[in-house]
N, CA, C and O of each residue as an XYZ file, in Angstrom:
548
protein
N       0.713     -1.243     -0.080
C      -0.058      0.122     -0.046
C       0.869      1.199     -0.047
O       1.820      1.148      0.733
N       0.720      2.208     -0.846
C       1.438      3.412     -0.965
C       1.174      4.289      0.265
O       0.164      4.076      0.935
N       1.975      5.202      0.573
C       1.700      6.158      1.655
C       1.268      7.486      0.840
O       1.617      7.788     -0.301
N       0.419      8.201      1.716
C      -0.222      9.406      1.101
C       0.956     10.348      0.281
O       0.757     10.748     -0.866
N       1.908     10.569      0.858
C       2.945     11.443      0.399
C       3.316     10.854     -1.122
O       3.564     11.566     -2.095
N       3.299      9.598     -1.108
C       3.832      8.915     -2.302
C       2.763      9.075     -3.413
O       3.084      9.266     -4.586
N       1.357      8.980     -2.954
C       0.316      9.242     -3.839
C       0.361     10.734     -4.338
O       0.290     11.114     -5.507
N       0.465     11.334     -3.444
C       0.563     12.954     -3.972
C       1.720     13.358     -4.927
O       1.615     14.194     -5.825
N       2.854     12.642     -4.609
C       3.991     12.752     -5.508
C       3.769     12.319     -6.821
O       4.091     12.964     -7.819
N       3.119     11.027     -6.818
C       2.617     10.421     -8.207
C       1.810     11.260     -8.978
O       2.058     11.505    -10.159
N       0.628     11.821     -8.217
C      -0.098     12.681     -8.955
C       0.381     14.075     -9.480
O       0.011     14.642    -10.508
N       1.270     14.493     -8.567
C       2.006     15.840     -8.789
C       1.019     16.848     -9.573
O       1.209     17.260    -10.717
N       0.052     17.130     -8.831
C      -0.855     18.190     -9.318
C      -1.275     18.868     -8.144
O      -1.729     18.204     -7.212
N      -1.168     20.325     -8.051
C      -1.585     21.092     -6.956
C      -2.986     21.022     -6.654
O      -3.282     21.265     -5.484
N      -4.021     20.710     -7.546
C      -5.389     20.386     -7.466
C      -5.592     19.282     -6.429
O      -6.450     19.342     -5.548
N      -4.782     18.322     -6.593
C      -4.974     17.126     -5.722
C      -4.710     17.527     -4.160
O      -5.429     17.092     -3.260
N      -3.809     18.238     -3.974
C      -3.255     18.741     -2.624
C      -4.296     19.630     -2.055
O      -4.627     19.563     -0.871
N      -4.781     20.414     -2.854
C      -5.641     21.486     -2.423
C      -7.182     20.636     -1.959
O      -7.805     20.891     -0.928
N      -7.515     19.778     -2.811
C      -8.867     18.997     -2.613
C      -8.682     18.302     -1.440
O      -9.689     18.285     -0.732
N      -7.550     17.618     -0.925
C      -7.222     16.834      0.153
C      -7.236     17.509      1.223
O      -7.786     17.051      2.224
N      -6.608     18.783      1.225
C      -6.673     19.825      2.426
C      -8.020     20.205      2.589
O      -8.576     19.969      3.661
N      -8.665     20.807      1.595
C     -10.066     20.994      1.893
C     -10.968     20.147      2.666
O     -11.707     20.551      3.564
N     -10.839     18.726      2.181
C     -11.579     17.898      2.740
C     -11.324     17.785      4.201
O     -12.190     17.833      5.074
N     -10.120     17.639      4.366
C      -9.530     17.322      5.812
C      -9.843     18.501      6.718
O     -10.278     18.291      7.850
N      -9.631     19.789      6.242
C      -9.799     20.957      7.129
C     -11.391     21.228      7.294
O     -11.912     21.396      8.397
N     -12.046     21.249      6.161
C     -13.556     21.643      6.286
C     -14.535     20.669      7.018
O     -15.436     21.037      7.771
N     -14.222     19.310      6.678
C     -15.055     18.232      7.295
C     -14.355     17.381      8.369
O     -14.998     16.495      8.933
N     -13.115     17.602      8.665
C     -12.427     16.842      9.713
C     -12.415     15.440      9.394
O     -12.433     14.667     10.351
N     -12.389     14.981      8.269
C     -12.200     13.786      7.778
C     -10.642     13.412      7.397
O      -9.862     14.279      7.001
N     -10.298     12.129      7.545
C      -9.086     11.661      7.399
C      -9.144     10.553      5.957
O     -10.081      9.762      5.846
N      -8.215     10.612      5.088
C      -8.151      9.924      3.990
C      -8.067      8.249      4.452
O      -7.639      7.930      5.561
N      -8.482      7.358      3.559
C      -8.460      5.932      3.700
C      -8.013      5.291      2.485
O      -8.797      5.157      1.546
N      -6.712      4.848      2.415
C      -6.375      4.350      1.135
C      -6.872      2.903      0.987
O      -6.892      2.133      1.947
N      -7.224      2.603     -0.099
C      -7.857      1.248     -0.482
C      -7.580      0.750     -1.793
O      -7.288      1.554     -2.678
N      -7.635     -0.493     -2.030
C      -7.291     -1.144     -3.283
C      -8.790     -1.603     -3.885
O      -9.595     -2.253     -3.217
N      -8.983     -1.236     -5.010
C     -10.145     -1.516     -5.797
C      -9.916     -2.386     -7.067
O      -9.099     -2.091     -7.940
N     -10.797     -3.600     -7.090
C     -10.615     -4.328     -8.551
C     -11.765     -3.994     -9.225
O     -12.192     -4.825    -10.027
N     -12.467     -2.781     -9.051
C     -13.654     -2.361     -9.753
C     -13.284     -2.326    -11.310
O     -12.179     -1.868    -11.602
N     -13.980     -2.697    -12.153
C     -13.570     -2.600    -13.401
C     -13.522     -1.229    -14.157
O     -13.032     -1.035    -15.270
N     -14.148     -0.285    -13.304
C     -14.279      1.066    -13.792
C     -12.992      1.961    -13.430
O     -12.659      2.925    -14.119
N     -12.399      1.602    -12.435
C     -10.992      2.274    -12.000
C     -10.295      1.269    -11.069
O     -10.212      1.474     -9.858
N      -9.818      0.225    -11.646
C      -8.889     -0.600    -10.753
C      -7.718      0.142    -10.132
O      -7.264      1.156    -10.663
N      -7.268     -0.326     -9.094
C      -6.071      0.139     -8.293
C      -6.221      0.857     -7.014
O      -7.267      0.695     -6.386
N      -5.413      1.536     -6.610
C      -5.445      2.293     -5.392
C      -6.165      3.654     -5.662
O      -6.026      4.389     -6.639
N      -7.005      3.824     -4.512
C      -7.836      5.005     -4.370
C      -7.944      5.463     -3.022
O      -7.687      4.696     -2.094
N      -8.318      6.705     -2.819
C      -8.425      7.387     -1.520
C     -10.031      7.753     -1.439
O     -10.734      8.377     -2.234
N     -10.355      7.109     -0.140
C     -11.894      7.390      0.197
C     -11.874      8.328      1.451
O     -11.188      8.163      2.460
N     -12.751      9.340      1.199
C     -13.101     10.298      2.272
C     -14.461     10.139      2.619
O     -15.348     10.349      1.793
N     -14.753      9.690      4.085
C     -16.056      9.372      4.398
C     -16.256     10.281      5.742
O     -15.264     10.607      6.393
N     -17.485     10.655      6.109
C     -17.904     11.348      7.262
C     -19.193     10.672      7.841
O     -20.226     10.488      7.197
N     -19.009     10.373      8.984
C     -20.101      9.733      9.872
C     -20.529      8.462      8.791
O     -21.717      8.423      8.472
N     -19.748      7.583      8.305
C     -20.150      6.500      7.398
C     -20.697      6.779      6.098
O     -21.099      5.860      5.383
N     -20.740      7.948      5.753
C     -21.177      8.460      4.546
C     -20.140      8.993      3.622
O     -19.530     10.034      3.865
N     -19.943      8.264      2.550
C     -18.827      8.623      1.492
C     -18.997     10.096      0.983
O     -20.016     10.508      0.429
N     -17.992     10.758      1.211
C     -17.986     12.217      0.626
C     -17.520     12.104     -0.993
O     -18.086     12.664     -1.932
N     -16.406     11.283     -1.059
C     -16.007     11.113     -2.470
C     -14.717     10.169     -2.352
O     -14.042      9.969     -1.342
N     -14.539      9.631     -3.656
C     -13.275      8.795     -3.759
C     -12.415      9.428     -4.950
O     -12.839      9.878     -6.014
N     -11.139      9.348     -4.507
C      -9.994      9.903     -5.604
C      -9.313      8.974     -6.175
O      -8.744      8.137     -5.474
N      -9.237      8.936     -7.475
C      -8.587      7.904     -8.128
C      -7.157      8.586     -8.828
O      -7.198      9.189     -9.901
N      -5.982      8.398     -8.092
C      -4.847      9.007     -8.499
C      -4.458      8.349     -9.869
O      -4.762      7.198    -10.182
N      -3.681      9.307    -10.717
C      -3.210      8.997    -12.050
C      -2.085      9.758    -12.084
O      -2.048     10.798    -11.425
N      -0.988      9.344    -12.869
C       0.230     10.142    -13.175
C      -0.163     11.529    -13.702
O      -0.657     11.663    -14.822
N       0.079     12.622    -12.822
C      -0.236     14.086    -13.268
C      -1.517     14.441    -13.143
O      -1.680     15.643    -13.355
N      -2.668     13.740    -12.831
C      -3.961     14.203    -12.880
C      -4.750     13.025    -11.790
O      -4.187     12.078    -11.243
N      -5.974     13.350    -11.694
C      -6.726     12.438    -10.788
C      -8.269     12.610    -11.177
O      -8.708     13.629    -11.710
N      -8.947     11.621    -10.886
C     -10.434     11.617    -10.960
C     -11.030     11.567     -9.674
O     -10.589     10.843     -8.781
N     -12.185     12.435     -9.521
C     -12.949     12.315     -8.269
C     -14.446     11.756     -8.378
O     -15.344     12.348     -8.978
N     -14.561     10.760     -7.837
C     -16.159     10.168     -8.010
C     -16.862     11.014     -6.814
O     -16.341     10.981     -5.700
N     -17.975     11.729     -7.025
C     -19.055     12.163     -6.294
C     -20.326     11.747     -6.757
O     -20.817     12.063     -7.840
N     -20.911     10.920     -5.767
C     -22.362     10.639     -6.104
C     -23.423     11.582     -5.791
O     -23.318     12.192     -4.727
N     -24.360     11.790     -6.485
C     -25.538     12.748     -6.196
C     -26.541     11.809     -6.223
O     -26.867     11.187     -7.234
N     -27.154     11.663     -4.884
C     -28.293     10.756     -4.706
C     -29.636     11.407     -5.012
O     -29.767     12.631     -4.981
N     -30.598     10.601     -5.300
C     -32.012     11.243     -5.858
C     -32.390     12.280     -4.891
O     -32.788     13.338     -5.379
N     -32.335     12.164     -3.423
C     -32.832     13.145     -2.600
C     -32.045     14.410     -2.743
O     -32.449     15.469     -2.263
N     -30.893     14.297     -3.422
C     -30.030     15.555     -3.448
C     -30.214     16.138     -4.822
O     -29.606     17.160     -5.140
N     -31.035     15.520     -5.651
C     -30.848     15.756     -7.153
C     -31.458     17.170     -7.402
O     -30.943     17.901     -8.248
N     -32.682     17.623     -6.593
C     -33.147     18.957     -7.059
C     -32.208     19.968     -6.698
O     -32.006     20.882     -7.497
N     -31.563     19.930     -5.529
C     -30.509     20.954     -5.097
C     -29.355     20.959     -6.053
O     -28.947     21.988     -6.590
N     -28.801     19.661     -6.260
C     -27.738     19.549     -7.366
C     -28.035     20.312     -8.634
O     -27.191     21.037     -9.162
N     -29.215     20.141     -9.097
C     -29.564     20.689    -10.515
C     -29.674     22.166    -10.342
O     -29.347     22.894    -11.279
N     -30.125     22.687     -9.179
C     -30.056     24.186     -9.089
C     -28.517     24.734     -9.060
O     -28.111     25.761     -9.605
N     -27.790     23.837     -8.324
C     -26.309     24.292     -8.271
C     -25.644     24.341     -9.538
O     -24.747     25.157     -9.750
N     -26.077     23.422    -10.488
C     -25.414     23.390    -11.744
C     -25.176     24.700    -12.646
O     -24.184     24.858    -13.359
N     -26.173     25.563    -12.516
C     -26.231     26.759    -13.349
C     -24.846     27.388    -13.573
O     -24.323     27.506    -14.681
N     -24.276     27.801    -12.342
C     -22.907     28.506    -12.352
C     -21.581     27.516    -12.564
O     -20.438     27.970    -12.624
N     -21.889     26.131    -12.666
C     -20.915     25.353    -12.772
C     -20.197     25.400    -14.067
O     -20.667     26.097    -14.966
N     -19.155     24.759    -14.246
C     -18.512     24.708    -15.672
C     -19.392     23.999    -16.470
O     -20.294     23.335    -15.960
N     -19.202     24.080    -17.873
C     -19.913     23.336    -18.936
C     -19.579     21.896    -18.814
O     -20.413     21.017    -19.029
N     -18.342     21.659    -18.464
C     -18.009     20.201    -18.111
C     -18.850     19.583    -17.002
O     -19.539     18.618    -17.332
N     -18.894     19.944    -15.889
C     -19.805     19.643    -14.830
C     -21.292     19.376    -15.311
O     -21.895     18.321    -15.114
N     -21.761     20.414    -15.930
C     -23.148     20.480    -16.366
C     -23.297     19.216    -17.470
O     -24.251     18.439    -17.449
N     -22.434     19.159    -18.226
C     -22.740     18.161    -19.254
C     -22.372     16.660    -18.647
O     -22.929     15.708    -19.194
N     -21.582     16.430    -17.691
C     -21.255     15.226    -17.211
C     -22.440     14.908    -16.285
O     -22.838     13.747    -16.203
N     -23.006     15.881    -15.598
C     -24.217     15.406    -14.776
C     -25.274     15.051    -15.629
O     -25.834     13.993    -15.342
N     -25.690     15.670    -16.610
C     -26.757     15.355    -17.425
C     -26.653     14.180    -18.366
O     -27.649     13.570    -18.755
N     -25.378     13.872    -18.734
C     -25.088     12.702    -19.531
C     -24.758     11.464    -18.704
O     -24.512     10.438    -19.339
N     -24.720     11.420    -17.351
C     -24.588     10.376    -16.410
C     -25.970      9.740    -16.164
O     -26.870     10.403    -15.647
N     -26.137      8.481    -16.527
C     -27.368      7.899    -16.289
C     -27.608      7.690    -14.907
O     -26.640      7.434    -14.191
N     -28.786      7.759    -14.400
C     -29.008      7.496    -12.750
C     -28.753      5.964    -12.687
O     -29.060      5.169    -13.576
N     -28.152      5.666    -11.516
C     -27.993      4.342    -11.093
C     -28.053      4.174     -9.684
O     -27.492      4.973     -8.934
N     -28.831      2.984     -9.182
C     -29.072      2.950     -7.820
C     -29.652      4.231     -7.260
O     -29.244      4.559     -6.146
N     -30.457      4.933     -7.805
C     -31.226      6.175     -7.219
C     -30.395      7.243     -7.182
O     -30.788      8.154     -6.453
N     -29.119      7.453     -7.879
C     -28.202      8.507     -7.941
C     -27.573      8.548     -9.176
O     -27.787      7.725    -10.066
N     -26.677      9.635     -9.273
C     -25.800      9.905    -10.386
C     -24.366      9.853     -9.770
O     -24.004     10.574     -8.840
N     -23.568      8.890    -10.414
C     -22.213      8.577     -9.854
C     -21.261      9.467    -11.010
O     -21.040      9.069    -12.153
N     -20.807     10.643    -10.477
C     -20.058     11.373    -11.415
C     -18.545     11.167    -11.402
O     -17.979     11.625    -10.409
N     -17.924     10.674    -12.150
C     -16.427     10.644    -12.442
C     -15.927     11.759    -12.978
O     -15.915     11.886    -14.202
N     -15.425     12.762    -12.125
C     -15.015     13.865    -12.641
C     -13.587     13.936    -12.763
O     -12.927     13.634    -11.769
N     -12.964     14.308    -13.881
C     -11.669     14.331    -14.258
C     -11.234     15.771    -13.792
O     -11.551     16.689    -14.549
N     -10.560     16.078    -12.661
C     -10.273     17.341    -12.056
C      -9.220     18.027    -12.812
O      -8.075     17.746    -12.459
N      -9.346     18.828    -13.732
C      -8.406     19.377    -14.649
C      -8.110     20.888    -14.522
O      -7.130     21.423    -15.041
N      -9.070     21.549    -13.764
C      -8.757     22.769    -13.678
C      -9.260     23.263    -12.279
O      -9.979     22.513    -11.620
N      -8.871     24.631    -11.751
C      -9.404     25.050    -10.529
C     -10.856     25.261    -10.509
O     -11.511     25.095     -9.480
N     -11.436     25.670    -11.765
C     -12.972     25.867    -11.800
C     -13.662     24.490    -11.411
O     -14.579     24.439    -10.592
N     -13.123     23.328    -12.095
C     -13.711     22.045    -11.963
C     -13.486     21.588    -10.565
O     -14.353     20.876    -10.057
N     -12.454     21.902     -9.900
C     -12.300     21.714     -8.595
C     -13.263     22.287     -7.667
O     -13.863     21.588     -6.851
N     -13.446     23.715     -7.790
C     -14.575     24.362     -7.112
C     -15.802     23.728     -7.334
O     -16.504     23.513     -6.346
N     -16.204     23.381     -8.465
C     -17.485     22.597     -8.603
C     -17.659     21.438     -8.023
O     -18.803     21.190     -7.642
N     -16.617     20.452     -7.805
C     -16.426     19.464     -7.146
C     -16.580     19.722     -5.474
O     -17.295     18.979     -4.802
N     -16.016     20.576     -5.025
C     -16.329     21.100     -3.716
C     -17.646     21.476     -3.431
O     -18.087     21.119     -2.338
N     -18.391     22.139     -4.200
C     -19.695     22.331     -4.161
C     -20.621     21.242     -3.979
O     -21.442     21.177     -3.065
N     -20.425     20.243     -5.046
C     -21.151     18.883     -4.994
C     -21.081     18.186     -3.579
O     -22.027     17.665     -2.989
N     -19.612     18.292     -3.101
C     -19.267     17.354     -2.050
C     -20.112     18.269     -0.891
O     -20.860     17.588     -0.190
N     -20.095     19.326     -0.682
C     -20.535     20.408      0.202
C     -22.155     20.084      0.256
O     -22.747     20.092      1.335
N     -22.774     19.822     -0.891
C     -24.204     19.598     -0.837
C     -24.482     18.340     -0.204
O     -25.548     18.235      0.402
N     -23.609     17.270     -0.256
C     -23.951     15.801      0.284
C     -23.912     16.249      1.741
O     -24.851     15.897      2.454
N     -23.003     16.932      2.226
C     -22.624     17.052      3.743
C     -23.838     17.937      4.389
O     -24.358     17.661      5.470
N     -24.202     19.016      3.583
C     -25.259     19.881      4.129
C     -26.644     19.047      4.115
O     -27.451     19.200      5.032
N     -26.893     18.161      3.045
C     -28.176     17.434      3.051
C     -28.113     16.457      4.202
O     -29.106     16.255      4.901
N     -26.986     15.862      4.405
C     -26.974     14.874      5.709
C     -27.239     15.654      6.962
O     -27.983     15.185      7.823
N     -26.614     16.927      7.117
C     -26.823     17.538      8.367
C     -28.091     18.102      8.560
O     -28.626     18.153      9.667
N     -28.677     18.600      7.353
C     -30.152     18.852      7.608
C     -31.115     17.773      7.881
O     -32.117     18.017      8.552
N     -30.898     16.659      7.435
C     -31.819     15.576      7.686
C     -31.529     15.140      9.218
O     -32.419     14.765      9.981
N     -30.232     15.238      9.543
C     -30.027     14.774     11.138
C     -30.854     15.750     11.950
O     -31.576     15.365     12.871
N     -30.722     17.197     11.544
C     -31.285     18.190     12.553
C     -32.898     18.099     12.445
O     -33.604     18.368     13.416
N     -33.398     17.725     11.277
C     -34.815     17.536     11.202
C     -35.364     16.401     12.170
O     -36.546     16.385     12.513
N     -34.467     15.481     12.579
C     -34.911     14.180     12.989
C     -35.205     14.357     14.446
O     -35.615     13.407     15.113
């Protein structure tokens, strides 16, 4: 199993470090390195979870990375309102991703600061939705 510093060095992209720092500081979560044999993205990945809920999974590659963020059906309306100011890439990805198991699993290639900001908004939507549901209980 690689160490986080090795993964960061392999990715060698400041957007990776920015997202990891953001997740750890804003949500108080720690990364968990796992190996997946999933046919969609086999190999080492980094999972971030809060209170047992997945925030996102990062798939490192040489010089770049992909971030999996799922938007559940109960978050869909808010996510769709959030899309308007997002990048065209994120809007197209969302609308072209077929719903699966009650949500959309967005495999986002994080290639710019703008896309990174969109990913942060989608992750924040998941956290806020969960928090609101807990407060309403």
